[in-house]
N, CA, C, O and CB atoms as a CASP TS submission, in Angstrom:
PFRMAT TS
TARGET T0000
AUTHOR 0000-0000-0000
METHOD Language model
MODEL 1
PARENT N/A
ATOM      1  N   UNK     1     116.970 215.988 274.097  1.00  0.00           N
ATOM      2  CA  UNK     1     115.930 216.458 274.819  1.00  0.00           C
ATOM      3  C   UNK     1     116.044 218.092 274.654  1.00  0.00           C
ATOM      4  O   UNK     1     117.085 218.724 274.831  1.00  0.00           O
ATOM      5  CB  UNK     1     116.010 215.894 276.340  1.00  0.00           C
ATOM      6  N   UNK     2     114.641 218.713 274.241  1.00  0.00           N
ATOM      7  CA  UNK     2     114.832 220.307 274.032  1.00  0.00           C
ATOM      8  C   UNK     2     115.748 220.463 272.866  1.00  0.00           C
ATOM      9  O   UNK     2     116.260 221.574 272.736  1.00  0.00           O
ATOM     10  CB  UNK     2     115.511 221.110 275.378  1.00  0.00           C
ATOM     11  N   UNK     3     116.012 219.628 272.079  1.00  0.00           N
ATOM     12  CA  UNK     3     116.963 219.948 270.992  1.00  0.00           C
ATOM     13  C   UNK     3     118.482 219.412 271.198  1.00  0.00           C
ATOM     14  O   UNK     3     119.280 219.269 270.272  1.00  0.00           O
ATOM     15  CB  UNK     3     116.983 221.497 270.844  1.00  0.00           C
ATOM     16  N   UNK     4     118.739 219.150 272.504  1.00  0.00           N
ATOM     17  CA  UNK     4     120.074 218.456 273.071  1.00  0.00           C
ATOM     18  C   UNK     4     119.905 217.081 272.993  1.00  0.00           C
ATOM     19  O   UNK     4     118.949 216.407 273.377  1.00  0.00           O
ATOM     20  CB  UNK     4     120.437 218.800 274.573  1.00  0.00           C
ATOM     21  N   UNK     5     121.099 216.682 272.368  1.00  0.00           N
ATOM     22  CA  UNK     5     121.661 215.147 272.930  1.00  0.00           C
ATOM     23  C   UNK     5     121.679 214.806 274.451  1.00  0.00           C
ATOM     24  O   UNK     5     122.422 215.437 275.202  1.00  0.00           O
ATOM     25  CB  UNK     5     123.218 214.952 272.523  1.00  0.00           C
ATOM     26  N   UNK     6     120.923 213.880 274.879  1.00  0.00           N
ATOM     27  CA  UNK     6     120.710 213.731 276.297  1.00  0.00           C
ATOM     28  C   UNK     6     121.306 212.461 276.659  1.00  0.00           C
ATOM     29  O   UNK     6     121.802 212.337 277.779  1.00  0.00           O
ATOM     30  CB  UNK     6     119.249 213.795 276.697  1.00  0.00           C
ATOM     31  N   UNK     7     121.309 211.439 275.771  1.00  0.00           N
ATOM     32  CA  UNK     7     121.956 210.310 275.813  1.00  0.00           C
ATOM     33  C   UNK     7     121.966 209.421 274.602  1.00  0.00           C
ATOM     34  O   UNK     7     121.417 209.711 273.539  1.00  0.00           O
ATOM     35  CB  UNK     7     121.499 209.691 276.822  1.00  0.00           C
ATOM     36  N   UNK     8     122.801 208.036 274.905  1.00  0.00           N
ATOM     37  CA  UNK     8     122.402 207.193 273.943  1.00  0.00           C
ATOM     38  C   UNK     8     122.578 205.851 274.517  1.00  0.00           C
ATOM     39  O   UNK     8     123.006 205.490 275.613  1.00  0.00           O
ATOM     40  CB  UNK     8     123.115 207.405 272.688  1.00  0.00           C
ATOM     41  N   UNK     9     121.994 204.992 273.161  1.00  0.00           N
ATOM     42  CA  UNK     9     121.611 203.627 273.400  1.00  0.00           C
ATOM     43  C   UNK     9     122.543 202.766 272.863  1.00  0.00           C
ATOM     44  O   UNK     9     122.045 202.460 271.780  1.00  0.00           O
ATOM     45  CB  UNK     9     120.343 203.308 272.893  1.00  0.00           C
ATOM     46  N   UNK    10     123.550 202.215 272.963  1.00  0.00           N
ATOM     47  CA  UNK    10     124.634 201.964 271.800  1.00  0.00           C
ATOM     48  C   UNK    10     124.527 200.236 271.734  1.00  0.00           C
ATOM     49  O   UNK    10     124.639 199.475 272.696  1.00  0.00           O
ATOM     50  CB  UNK    10     126.469 202.643 272.281  1.00  0.00           C
ATOM     51  N   UNK    11     124.309 199.911 270.479  1.00  0.00           N
ATOM     52  CA  UNK    11     123.972 198.413 270.305  1.00  0.00           C
ATOM     53  C   UNK    11     124.888 197.950 269.212  1.00  0.00           C
ATOM     54  O   UNK    11     125.254 198.711 268.316  1.00  0.00           O
ATOM     55  CB  UNK    11     122.378 198.118 269.908  1.00  0.00           C
ATOM     56  N   UNK    12     125.227 196.781 269.290  1.00  0.00           N
ATOM     57  CA  UNK    12     126.213 195.894 268.091  1.00  0.00           C
ATOM     58  C   UNK    12     125.360 195.055 267.135  1.00  0.00           C
ATOM     59  O   UNK    12     125.203 193.973 267.700  1.00  0.00           O
ATOM     60  CB  UNK    12     127.326 194.698 268.849  1.00  0.00           C
ATOM     61  N   UNK    13     124.713 195.047 265.909  1.00  0.00           N
ATOM     62  CA  UNK    13     124.192 194.434 265.258  1.00  0.00           C
ATOM     63  C   UNK    13     124.600 193.273 264.647  1.00  0.00           C
ATOM     64  O   UNK    13     125.243 193.452 263.612  1.00  0.00           O
ATOM     65  CB  UNK    13     123.898 195.053 264.721  1.00  0.00           C
ATOM     66  N   UNK    14     124.399 192.033 265.015  1.00  0.00           N
ATOM     67  CA  UNK    14     125.019 190.749 264.237  1.00  0.00           C
ATOM     68  C   UNK    14     124.309 189.578 264.273  1.00  0.00           C
ATOM     69  O   UNK    14     123.954 189.091 265.347  1.00  0.00           O
ATOM     70  CB  UNK    14     126.312 190.343 264.730  1.00  0.00           C
ATOM     71  N   UNK    15     124.076 189.098 263.264  1.00  0.00           N
ATOM     72  CA  UNK    15     123.173 187.859 262.854  1.00  0.00           C
ATOM     73  C   UNK    15     122.012 188.040 263.465  1.00  0.00           C
ATOM     74  O   UNK    15     121.598 187.188 264.252  1.00  0.00           O
ATOM     75  CB  UNK    15     123.686 186.459 263.224  1.00  0.00           C
ATOM     76  N   UNK    16     121.305 189.190 263.193  1.00  0.00           N
ATOM     77  CA  UNK    16     120.004 189.390 263.814  1.00  0.00           C
ATOM     78  C   UNK    16     119.907 189.538 265.349  1.00  0.00           C
ATOM     79  O   UNK    16     118.809 189.392 265.886  1.00  0.00           O
ATOM     80  CB  UNK    16     119.192 188.295 263.437  1.00  0.00           C
ATOM     81  N   UNK    17     121.026 189.825 266.091  1.00  0.00           N
ATOM     82  CA  UNK    17     120.754 190.096 267.623  1.00  0.00           C
ATOM     83  C   UNK    17     121.572 191.446 267.603  1.00  0.00           C
ATOM     84  O   UNK    17     122.611 191.658 266.978  1.00  0.00           O
ATOM     85  CB  UNK    17     121.366 188.793 268.847  1.00  0.00           C
ATOM     86  N   UNK    18     120.824 192.381 268.488  1.00  0.00           N
ATOM     87  CA  UNK    18     121.215 193.596 268.948  1.00  0.00           C
ATOM     88  C   UNK    18     121.986 193.184 270.209  1.00  0.00           C
ATOM     89  O   UNK    18     121.402 192.600 271.122  1.00  0.00           O
ATOM     90  CB  UNK    18     120.016 194.589 269.167  1.00  0.00           C
ATOM     91  N   UNK    19     123.382 193.502 270.274  1.00  0.00           N
ATOM     92  CA  UNK    19     123.930 193.379 271.574  1.00  0.00           C
ATOM     93  C   UNK    19     123.569 194.987 272.141  1.00  0.00           C
ATOM     94  O   UNK    19     123.960 195.977 271.521  1.00  0.00           O
ATOM     95  CB  UNK    19     125.693 192.894 271.518  1.00  0.00           C
ATOM     96  N   UNK    20     122.990 195.051 273.058  1.00  0.00           N
ATOM     97  CA  UNK    20     123.328 196.515 273.929  1.00  0.00           C
ATOM     98  C   UNK    20     124.326 196.364 274.748  1.00  0.00           C
ATOM     99  O   UNK    20     124.531 195.623 275.709  1.00  0.00           O
ATOM    100  CB  UNK    20     122.206 197.083 274.862  1.00  0.00           C
ATOM    101  N   UNK    21     125.060 197.383 274.088  1.00  0.00           N
ATOM    102  CA  UNK    21     126.479 196.970 275.112  1.00  0.00           C
ATOM    103  C   UNK    21     126.812 198.489 276.063  1.00  0.00           C
ATOM    104  O   UNK    21     127.487 198.521 277.091  1.00  0.00           O
ATOM    105  CB  UNK    21     128.240 196.502 273.843  1.00  0.00           C
ATOM    106  N   UNK    22     126.326 199.351 275.582  1.00  0.00           N
ATOM    107  CA  UNK    22     126.426 200.711 276.161  1.00  0.00           C
ATOM    108  C   UNK    22     125.055 201.663 276.104  1.00  0.00           C
ATOM    109  O   UNK    22     124.239 201.803 275.193  1.00  0.00           O
ATOM    110  CB  UNK    22     127.589 201.429 275.377  1.00  0.00           C
ATOM    111  N   UNK    23     125.124 202.303 277.527  1.00  0.00           N
ATOM    112  CA  UNK    23     123.625 203.062 277.761  1.00  0.00           C
ATOM    113  C   UNK    23     124.457 204.353 278.527  1.00  0.00           C
ATOM    114  O   UNK    23     125.250 204.137 279.443  1.00  0.00           O
ATOM    115  CB  UNK    23     122.161 202.013 278.975  1.00  0.00           C
ATOM    116  N   UNK    24     124.181 205.610 278.055  1.00  0.00           N
ATOM    117  CA  UNK    24     124.860 206.639 278.843  1.00  0.00           C
ATOM    118  C   UNK    24     124.002 207.874 278.873  1.00  0.00           C
ATOM    119  O   UNK    24     123.487 208.151 277.790  1.00  0.00           O
ATOM    120  CB  UNK    24     126.258 206.963 278.271  1.00  0.00           C
ATOM    121  N   UNK    25     123.764 208.592 279.780  1.00  0.00           N
ATOM    122  CA  UNK    25     122.831 209.647 279.965  1.00  0.00           C
ATOM    123  C   UNK    25     123.562 210.996 280.409  1.00  0.00           C
ATOM    124  O   UNK    25     124.075 210.904 281.524  1.00  0.00           O
ATOM    125  CB  UNK    25     121.778 209.197 281.012  1.00  0.00           C
ATOM    126  N   UNK    26     123.689 212.000 279.890  1.00  0.00           N
ATOM    127  CA  UNK    26     124.737 213.265 280.091  1.00  0.00           C
ATOM    128  C   UNK    26     124.497 213.742 281.417  1.00  0.00           C
ATOM    129  O   UNK    26     123.348 214.169 281.530  1.00  0.00           O
ATOM    130  CB  UNK    26     124.540 214.564 279.021  1.00  0.00           C
ATOM    131  N   UNK    27     125.098 213.809 282.336  1.00  0.00           N
ATOM    132  CA  UNK    27     124.887 214.147 283.606  1.00  0.00           C
ATOM    133  C   UNK    27     124.135 215.230 283.560  1.00  0.00           C
ATOM    134  O   UNK    27     123.535 215.221 284.635  1.00  0.00           O
ATOM    135  CB  UNK    27     125.983 214.316 284.336  1.00  0.00           C
ATOM    136  N   UNK    28     123.798 216.189 282.937  1.00  0.00           N
ATOM    137  CA  UNK    28     123.116 217.350 282.986  1.00  0.00           C
ATOM    138  C   UNK    28     121.748 216.751 283.060  1.00  0.00           C
ATOM    139  O   UNK    28     120.894 217.492 283.544  1.00  0.00           O
ATOM    140  CB  UNK    28     123.401 218.344 281.810  1.00  0.00           C
ATOM    141  N   UNK    29     121.406 215.690 282.720  1.00  0.00           N
ATOM    142  CA  UNK    29     120.080 214.954 282.876  1.00  0.00           C
ATOM    143  C   UNK    29     119.810 213.797 283.898  1.00  0.00           C
ATOM    144  O   UNK    29     118.696 213.275 283.962  1.00  0.00           O
ATOM    145  CB  UNK    29     119.807 214.397 281.633  1.00  0.00           C
ATOM    146  N   UNK    30     120.577 213.511 284.484  1.00  0.00           N
ATOM    147  CA  UNK    30     120.524 212.640 285.521  1.00  0.00           C
ATOM    148  C   UNK    30     119.247 212.590 286.094  1.00  0.00           C
ATOM    149  O   UNK    30     118.463 213.499 285.825  1.00  0.00           O
ATOM    150  CB  UNK    30     121.445 212.926 286.446  1.00  0.00           C
ATOM    151  N   UNK    31     118.806 211.411 287.060  1.00  0.00           N
ATOM    152  CA  UNK    31     117.845 211.621 287.832  1.00  0.00           C
ATOM    153  C   UNK    31     116.264 211.885 286.998  1.00  0.00           C
ATOM    154  O   UNK    31     115.320 212.077 287.764  1.00  0.00           O
ATOM    155  CB  UNK    31     118.376 212.776 288.676  1.00  0.00           C
ATOM    156  N   UNK    32     116.065 211.895 286.027  1.00  0.00           N
ATOM    157  CA  UNK    32     114.941 212.295 285.508  1.00  0.00           C
ATOM    158  C   UNK    32     114.293 211.029 284.434  1.00  0.00           C
ATOM    159  O   UNK    32     113.485 211.178 283.518  1.00  0.00           O
ATOM    160  CB  UNK    32     115.287 213.714 284.814  1.00  0.00           C
ATOM    161  N   UNK    33     114.841 209.988 284.824  1.00  0.00           N
ATOM    162  CA  UNK    33     114.516 208.552 283.811  1.00  0.00           C
ATOM    163  C   UNK    33     114.729 208.474 282.662  1.00  0.00           C
ATOM    164  O   UNK    33     114.230 207.563 282.001  1.00  0.00           O
ATOM    165  CB  UNK    33     113.300 208.121 283.665  1.00  0.00           C
ATOM    166  N   UNK    34     115.550 209.438 282.102  1.00  0.00           N
ATOM    167  CA  UNK    34     115.846 209.010 280.969  1.00  0.00           C
ATOM    168  C   UNK    34     116.445 207.682 280.121  1.00  0.00           C
ATOM    169  O   UNK    34     116.068 207.087 279.112  1.00  0.00           O
ATOM    170  CB  UNK    34     116.356 209.734 280.865  1.00  0.00           C
ATOM    171  N   UNK    35     117.552 207.530 281.038  1.00  0.00           N
ATOM    172  CA  UNK    35     117.976 205.981 280.809  1.00  0.00           C
ATOM    173  C   UNK    35     116.511 204.982 280.622  1.00  0.00           C
ATOM    174  O   UNK    35     116.485 204.147 279.717  1.00  0.00           O
ATOM    175  CB  UNK    35     118.972 205.400 282.350  1.00  0.00           C
ATOM    176  N   UNK    36     115.688 205.105 281.272  1.00  0.00           N
ATOM    177  CA  UNK    36     115.103 204.285 280.920  1.00  0.00           C
ATOM    178  C   UNK    36     114.029 204.172 280.095  1.00  0.00           C
ATOM    179  O   UNK    36     113.579 203.110 279.665  1.00  0.00           O
ATOM    180  CB  UNK    36     114.982 203.941 281.641  1.00  0.00           C
ATOM    181  N   UNK    37     113.551 205.431 279.839  1.00  0.00           N
ATOM    182  CA  UNK    37     113.162 206.138 278.568  1.00  0.00           C
ATOM    183  C   UNK    37     113.792 206.033 277.037  1.00  0.00           C
ATOM    184  O   UNK    37     113.153 206.039 275.985  1.00  0.00           O
ATOM    185  CB  UNK    37     113.308 207.409 278.910  1.00  0.00           C
ATOM    186  N   UNK    38     114.938 205.955 277.179  1.00  0.00           N
ATOM    187  CA  UNK    38     115.656 205.508 276.421  1.00  0.00           C
ATOM    188  C   UNK    38     115.878 204.283 275.902  1.00  0.00           C
ATOM    189  O   UNK    38     115.936 204.166 274.678  1.00  0.00           O
ATOM    190  CB  UNK    38     116.351 205.797 276.725  1.00  0.00           C
ATOM    191  N   UNK    39     116.057 203.028 276.849  1.00  0.00           N
ATOM    192  CA  UNK    39     116.070 201.790 276.583  1.00  0.00           C
ATOM    193  C   UNK    39     114.853 201.423 276.305  1.00  0.00           C
ATOM    194  O   UNK    39     114.928 200.718 275.299  1.00  0.00           O
ATOM    195  CB  UNK    39     116.592 201.094 277.462  1.00  0.00           C
ATOM    196  N   UNK    40     113.781 201.515 276.645  1.00  0.00           N
ATOM    197  CA  UNK    40     112.656 201.097 276.655  1.00  0.00           C
ATOM    198  C   UNK    40     112.202 201.565 275.088  1.00  0.00           C
ATOM    199  O   UNK    40     111.463 200.803 274.465  1.00  0.00           O
ATOM    200  CB  UNK    40     111.883 201.637 277.925  1.00  0.00           C
ATOM    201  N   UNK    41     112.695 202.938 274.409  1.00  0.00           N
ATOM    202  CA  UNK    41     112.569 203.172 273.133  1.00  0.00           C
ATOM    203  C   UNK    41     113.163 202.255 272.476  1.00  0.00           C
ATOM    204  O   UNK    41     112.412 201.517 271.839  1.00  0.00           O
ATOM    205  CB  UNK    41     112.949 204.292 272.776  1.00  0.00           C
ATOM    206  N   UNK    42     114.046 202.090 272.426  1.00  0.00           N
ATOM    207  CA  UNK    42     115.165 201.324 271.727  1.00  0.00           C
ATOM    208  C   UNK    42     114.903 199.807 271.621  1.00  0.00           C
ATOM    209  O   UNK    42     115.175 199.181 270.597  1.00  0.00           O
ATOM    210  CB  UNK    42     116.514 201.534 272.492  1.00  0.00           C
ATOM    211  N   UNK    43     114.349 199.226 272.749  1.00  0.00           N
ATOM    212  CA  UNK    43     113.455 197.948 272.831  1.00  0.00           C
ATOM    213  C   UNK    43     112.295 197.887 271.925  1.00  0.00           C
ATOM    214  O   UNK    43     112.036 196.868 271.284  1.00  0.00           O
ATOM    215  CB  UNK    43     112.896 197.782 274.200  1.00  0.00           C
ATOM    216  N   UNK    44     111.608 198.941 271.866  1.00  0.00           N
ATOM    217  CA  UNK    44     110.475 198.967 271.398  1.00  0.00           C
ATOM    218  C   UNK    44     110.443 198.941 270.162  1.00  0.00           C
ATOM    219  O   UNK    44     109.429 198.539 269.591  1.00  0.00           O
ATOM    220  CB  UNK    44     109.876 199.803 271.783  1.00  0.00           C
ATOM    221  N   UNK    45     111.708 199.428 269.364  1.00  0.00           N
ATOM    222  CA  UNK    45     112.074 199.969 267.976  1.00  0.00           C
ATOM    223  C   UNK    45     112.350 198.229 267.620  1.00  0.00           C
ATOM    224  O   UNK    45     111.841 197.748 266.607  1.00  0.00           O
ATOM    225  CB  UNK    45     113.651 201.364 267.838  1.00  0.00           C
ATOM    226  N   UNK    46     113.200 197.373 268.558  1.00  0.00           N
ATOM    227  CA  UNK    46     113.612 196.083 267.954  1.00  0.00           C
ATOM    228  C   UNK    46     112.486 195.648 267.776  1.00  0.00           C
ATOM    229  O   UNK    46     112.301 195.146 266.667  1.00  0.00           O
ATOM    230  CB  UNK    46     114.474 195.147 268.657  1.00  0.00           C
ATOM    231  N   UNK    47     111.402 195.655 268.676  1.00  0.00           N
ATOM    232  CA  UNK    47     110.225 194.867 268.585  1.00  0.00           C
ATOM    233  C   UNK    47     109.205 195.199 267.300  1.00  0.00           C
ATOM    234  O   UNK    47     108.310 194.475 266.864  1.00  0.00           O
ATOM    235  CB  UNK    47     109.499 195.067 269.925  1.00  0.00           C
ATOM    236  N   UNK    48     109.659 196.648 266.783  1.00  0.00           N
ATOM    237  CA  UNK    48     108.768 196.787 265.801  1.00  0.00           C
ATOM    238  C   UNK    48     109.280 196.400 264.546  1.00  0.00           C
ATOM    239  O   UNK    48     108.599 196.330 263.524  1.00  0.00           O
ATOM    240  CB  UNK    48     108.308 198.019 265.762  1.00  0.00           C
ATOM    241  N   UNK    49     110.678 196.109 264.640  1.00  0.00           N
ATOM    242  CA  UNK    49     111.401 195.724 263.341  1.00  0.00           C
ATOM    243  C   UNK    49     110.657 194.329 263.376  1.00  0.00           C
ATOM    244  O   UNK    49     110.229 193.982 262.275  1.00  0.00           O
ATOM    245  CB  UNK    49     113.277 195.711 263.338  1.00  0.00           C
ATOM    246  N   UNK    50     110.435 193.516 264.360  1.00  0.00           N
ATOM    247  CA  UNK    50     110.076 192.486 264.301  1.00  0.00           C
ATOM    248  C   UNK    50     111.181 190.654 263.790  1.00  0.00           C
ATOM    249  O   UNK    50     110.774 189.495 263.707  1.00  0.00           O
ATOM    250  CB  UNK    50     109.031 193.036 263.498  1.00  0.00           C
ATOM    251  N   UNK    51     112.306 191.133 263.616  1.00  0.00           N
ATOM    252  CA  UNK    51     113.286 190.404 262.797  1.00  0.00           C
ATOM    253  C   UNK    51     114.764 190.405 263.762  1.00  0.00           C
ATOM    254  O   UNK    51     115.814 190.160 263.168  1.00  0.00           O
ATOM    255  CB  UNK    51     113.454 191.246 261.183  1.00  0.00           C
ATOM    256  N   UNK    52     114.790 190.637 264.989  1.00  0.00           N
ATOM    257  CA  UNK    52     115.618 191.225 265.811  1.00  0.00           C
ATOM    258  C   UNK    52     115.404 190.468 267.022  1.00  0.00           C
ATOM    259  O   UNK    52     114.263 190.218 267.412  1.00  0.00           O
ATOM    260  CB  UNK    52     115.426 192.655 265.915  1.00  0.00           C
ATOM    261  N   UNK    53     116.692 189.997 267.788  1.00  0.00           N
ATOM    262  CA  UNK    53     116.865 189.713 269.388  1.00  0.00           C
ATOM    263  C   UNK    53     117.532 190.398 269.731  1.00  0.00           C
ATOM    264  O   UNK    53     118.361 190.944 269.004  1.00  0.00           O
ATOM    265  CB  UNK    53     117.298 188.595 269.933  1.00  0.00           C
ATOM    266  N   UNK    54     117.374 190.658 271.244  1.00  0.00           N
ATOM    267  CA  UNK    54     118.412 191.265 272.068  1.00  0.00           C
ATOM    268  C   UNK    54     119.374 190.375 273.122  1.00  0.00           C
ATOM    269  O   UNK    54     119.038 189.355 273.724  1.00  0.00           O
ATOM    270  CB  UNK    54     117.680 192.266 272.846  1.00  0.00           C
ATOM    271  N   UNK    55     120.431 190.935 273.157  1.00  0.00           N
ATOM    272  CA  UNK    55     121.275 190.727 274.163  1.00  0.00           C
ATOM    273  C   UNK    55     121.741 191.612 274.797  1.00  0.00           C
ATOM    274  O   UNK    55     122.126 192.570 274.128  1.00  0.00           O
ATOM    275  CB  UNK    55     122.098 190.169 273.900  1.00  0.00           C
ATOM    276  N   UNK    56     121.915 191.696 276.321  1.00  0.00           N
ATOM    277  CA  UNK    56     122.135 192.906 277.017  1.00  0.00           C
ATOM    278  C   UNK    56     123.261 192.516 277.613  1.00  0.00           C
ATOM    279  O   UNK    56     123.289 191.445 278.219  1.00  0.00           O
ATOM    280  CB  UNK    56     121.073 193.423 277.936  1.00  0.00           C
ATOM    281  N   UNK    57     124.564 193.480 277.512  1.00  0.00           N
ATOM    282  CA  UNK    57     125.714 193.288 278.191  1.00  0.00           C
ATOM    283  C   UNK    57     126.167 194.635 278.718  1.00  0.00           C
ATOM    284  O   UNK    57     127.255 194.891 279.235  1.00  0.00           O
ATOM    285  CB  UNK    57     126.714 192.624 277.338  1.00  0.00           C
ATOM    286  N   UNK    58     125.189 195.419 278.507  1.00  0.00           N
ATOM    287  CA  UNK    58     125.524 196.747 279.217  1.00  0.00           C
ATOM    288  C   UNK    58     124.786 196.482 280.766  1.00  0.00           C
ATOM    289  O   UNK    58     123.840 195.696 280.828  1.00  0.00           O
ATOM    290  CB  UNK    58     124.804 198.252 278.264  1.00  0.00           C
ATOM    291  N   UNK    59     125.148 197.000 281.678  1.00  0.00           N
ATOM    292  CA  UNK    59     124.665 196.535 283.241  1.00  0.00           C
ATOM    293  C   UNK    59     123.332 197.612 283.516  1.00  0.00           C
ATOM    294  O   UNK    59     122.478 197.416 284.381  1.00  0.00           O
ATOM    295  CB  UNK    59     126.167 196.824 284.645  1.00  0.00           C
ATOM    296  N   UNK    60     123.354 198.479 282.825  1.00  0.00           N
ATOM    297  CA  UNK    60     121.807 199.466 282.890  1.00  0.00           C
ATOM    298  C   UNK    60     120.892 198.427 282.100  1.00  0.00           C
ATOM    299  O   UNK    60     119.994 197.902 282.759  1.00  0.00           O
ATOM    300  CB  UNK    60     121.838 201.335 281.889  1.00  0.00           C
ATOM    301  N   UNK    61     121.013 198.100 280.860  1.00  0.00           N
ATOM    302  CA  UNK    61     120.052 197.227 280.438  1.00  0.00           C
ATOM    303  C   UNK    61     119.640 196.011 280.755  1.00  0.00           C
ATOM    304  O   UNK    61     118.516 195.580 280.496  1.00  0.00           O
ATOM    305  CB  UNK    61     120.188 197.111 279.555  1.00  0.00           C
ATOM    306  N   UNK    62     120.749 195.243 281.473  1.00  0.00           N
ATOM    307  CA  UNK    62     120.395 194.112 281.930  1.00  0.00           C
ATOM    308  C   UNK    62     119.361 194.248 283.104  1.00  0.00           C
ATOM    309  O   UNK    62     118.459 193.451 283.360  1.00  0.00           O
ATOM    310  CB  UNK    62     121.563 193.429 282.264  1.00  0.00           C
ATOM    311  N   UNK    63     119.642 195.328 283.723  1.00  0.00           N
ATOM    312  CA  UNK    63     118.685 195.663 285.012  1.00  0.00           C
ATOM    313  C   UNK    63     117.395 196.161 284.454  1.00  0.00           C
ATOM    314  O   UNK    63     116.310 195.827 284.931  1.00  0.00           O
ATOM    315  CB  UNK    63     119.322 196.864 286.073  1.00  0.00           C
ATOM    316  N   UNK    64     117.484 196.704 283.768  1.00  0.00           N
ATOM    317  CA  UNK    64     116.289 197.036 282.856  1.00  0.00           C
ATOM    318  C   UNK    64     115.271 196.035 282.450  1.00  0.00           C
ATOM    319  O   UNK    64     114.078 196.163 282.726  1.00  0.00           O
ATOM    320  CB  UNK    64     116.771 197.507 281.664  1.00  0.00           C
ATOM    321  N   UNK    65     115.854 194.863 281.672  1.00  0.00           N
ATOM    322  CA  UNK    65     115.328 194.011 281.326  1.00  0.00           C
ATOM    323  C   UNK    65     114.896 192.636 282.644  1.00  0.00           C
ATOM    324  O   UNK    65     113.996 191.826 282.418  1.00  0.00           O
ATOM    325  CB  UNK    65     116.195 193.781 280.210  1.00  0.00           C
ATOM    326  N   UNK    66     115.452 192.623 283.525  1.00  0.00           N
ATOM    327  CA  UNK    66     114.979 192.121 285.105  1.00  0.00           C
ATOM    328  C   UNK    66     113.515 192.848 285.633  1.00  0.00           C
ATOM    329  O   UNK    66     112.503 192.270 286.031  1.00  0.00           O
ATOM    330  CB  UNK    66     116.324 192.646 286.345  1.00  0.00           C
ATOM    331  N   UNK    67     113.705 193.975 285.527  1.00  0.00           N
ATOM    332  CA  UNK    67     112.769 194.971 286.172  1.00  0.00           C
ATOM    333  C   UNK    67     111.518 194.947 284.833  1.00  0.00           C
ATOM    334  O   UNK    67     110.450 195.521 285.045  1.00  0.00           O
ATOM    335  CB  UNK    67     113.682 196.750 286.522  1.00  0.00           C
ATOM    336  N   UNK    68     111.742 194.309 283.608  1.00  0.00           N
ATOM    337  CA  UNK    68     110.445 194.600 282.748  1.00  0.00           C
ATOM    338  C   UNK    68     110.536 193.355 281.896  1.00  0.00           C
ATOM    339  O   UNK    68     111.302 193.325 280.933  1.00  0.00           O
ATOM    340  CB  UNK    68     110.427 196.128 281.794  1.00  0.00           C
ATOM    341  N   UNK    69     109.754 192.300 282.232  1.00  0.00           N
ATOM    342  CA  UNK    69     109.589 190.841 281.893  1.00  0.00           C
ATOM    343  C   UNK    69     108.634 191.238 280.678  1.00  0.00           C
ATOM    344  O   UNK    69     108.482 190.376 279.812  1.00  0.00           O
ATOM    345  CB  UNK    69     108.900 189.726 283.207  1.00  0.00           C
ATOM    346  N   UNK    70     108.186 192.068 280.576  1.00  0.00           N
ATOM    347  CA  UNK    70     107.268 192.107 279.167  1.00  0.00           C
ATOM    348  C   UNK    70     108.309 192.257 278.186  1.00  0.00           C
ATOM    349  O   UNK    70     107.681 192.029 277.152  1.00  0.00           O
ATOM    350  CB  UNK    70     106.084 193.426 279.001  1.00  0.00           C
ATOM    351  N   UNK    71     109.520 192.498 277.835  1.00  0.00           N
ATOM    352  CA  UNK    71     110.765 192.445 276.745  1.00  0.00           C
ATOM    353  C   UNK    71     111.324 191.076 276.962  1.00  0.00           C
ATOM    354  O   UNK    71     112.333 190.887 276.282  1.00  0.00           O
ATOM    355  CB  UNK    71     112.046 193.667 276.984  1.00  0.00           C
ATOM    356  N   UNK    72     110.950 190.018 277.744  1.00  0.00           N
ATOM    357  CA  UNK    72     111.389 188.732 277.595  1.00  0.00           C
ATOM    358  C   UNK    72     111.243 187.864 276.316  1.00  0.00           C
ATOM    359  O   UNK    72     112.001 186.922 276.082  1.00  0.00           O
ATOM    360  CB  UNK    72     110.834 188.131 278.534  1.00  0.00           C
ATOM    361  N   UNK    73     110.296 188.210 275.563  1.00  0.00           N
ATOM    362  CA  UNK    73     110.184 187.749 274.204  1.00  0.00           C
ATOM    363  C   UNK    73     111.467 188.062 273.431  1.00  0.00           C
ATOM    364  O   UNK    73     111.866 187.300 272.551  1.00  0.00           O
ATOM    365  CB  UNK    73     108.972 188.385 273.525  1.00  0.00           C
ATOM    366  N   UNK    74     112.102 189.170 273.758  1.00  0.00           N
ATOM    367  CA  UNK    74     113.312 189.951 272.559  1.00  0.00           C
ATOM    368  C   UNK    74     114.554 189.048 273.261  1.00  0.00           C
ATOM    369  O   UNK    74     115.557 188.872 272.569  1.00  0.00           O
ATOM    370  CB  UNK    74     113.639 192.245 272.700  1.00  0.00           C
ATOM    371  N   UNK    75     114.524 188.642 274.218  1.00  0.00           N
ATOM    372  CA  UNK    75     116.227 188.198 274.858  1.00  0.00           C
ATOM    373  C   UNK    75     116.502 186.756 274.237  1.00  0.00           C
ATOM    374  O   UNK    75     115.778 185.762 274.196  1.00  0.00           O
ATOM    375  CB  UNK    75     116.347 188.005 276.917  1.00  0.00           C
ATOM    376  N   UNK    76     117.615 186.949 273.833  1.00  0.00           N
ATOM    377  CA  UNK    76     118.360 185.856 273.639  1.00  0.00           C
ATOM    378  C   UNK    76     118.679 184.671 274.501  1.00  0.00           C
ATOM    379  O   UNK    76     119.540 184.587 275.377  1.00  0.00           O
ATOM    380  CB  UNK    76     119.294 186.286 273.373  1.00  0.00           C
ATOM    381  N   UNK    77     117.721 183.668 274.036  1.00  0.00           N
ATOM    382  CA  UNK    77     118.337 182.841 275.424  1.00  0.00           C
ATOM    383  C   UNK    77     119.546 182.184 276.053  1.00  0.00           C
ATOM    384  O   UNK    77     119.466 181.690 277.177  1.00  0.00           O
ATOM    385  CB  UNK    77     117.805 181.974 275.525  1.00  0.00           C
TER
END
């Protein structure tokens, strides 16, 4: 954000499944919705790649996916 690293969404890619295991926003940027923007952008990239599925082990990503069923097609059953 404004040239500074504001947060990360980490995933481990194995066998075509991106396991989102950690999301973190710098405390200086808390409360701005950046975590949601970050996860949405990452999932949109997964969708654009067209060959991956998603597993969420990060609690933030789990909650995001529950609130955004439009990404259900990406989630590994």
